[in-house]
N, C-alpha and C positions, 0 to 999 in steps of 0.2 A: 213765796212758798206757802204751803198750807200745812197746818198741824192739827192734830186732834187733841183737844184739851177738855178735861172734865174734872169735876170734884170727886173726892172719895165717895161721897153720897151717891153721885150719879153713876159711878162705876159699880158700886155695890148694888144699886137698883137694877142695872143691866144684867148682872150675874143672877140676881134673884128672879128676874123676869125670864131669863133663859132657862133656869132650873124649873120654873113652872110649866114651860112648854116642852121640856125634854121628855122623851120616852125611851131613850137609850141610843147612844152612838151618833147623835146628830152633831153637826158642826154649825154653830150659829155665827152669822155675820151681823153684828149688832150695829144699829144706827148710832153713831157718835157725833157729838157736836164738832163742827169744823170751824176754824178761825184762821184767817190769813194773818201772817206775822206783821205785815204792813198795817193792817187794821188795828191789831193789838197795840202796836207802837204808837199809832196816832191817838188812840184813846188814852193811853198812858200819858202822852205829852199833854193832851188837852186837859186831863184831870189833875196831873201832878205839877206841871210847870208853874202855875200861879202860886202854889204853896211854897215854892222855892224862889219866888221873886222873878220868874222869867215869863215872858209872853210866849204862848204856844207858837206863834208865827216866827219867833226868833230861833226855834229849834228845828233843825233839819233832820231828815232821815236819809242815810246813805245806803243805797242798794249795792251790796257787794257780791251778790250772786251765790249760787250753791257751791258748797265745798265738797271735795271728793271724800 
């Protein structure tokens, strides 16, 4: 799955940029950073596992699919 993830600062900057371009009544579709959940999980495993005494290769990711 893909999720849109951004910091408060990034979200605020998108709003400010939209306000700068607005002249009244427009709908803005802003470009937001996109990250796949599997990529985020892999980065977290690679970065955090060694701090807790695990090897990243020993930690698996189970794909359970989308939920209704």
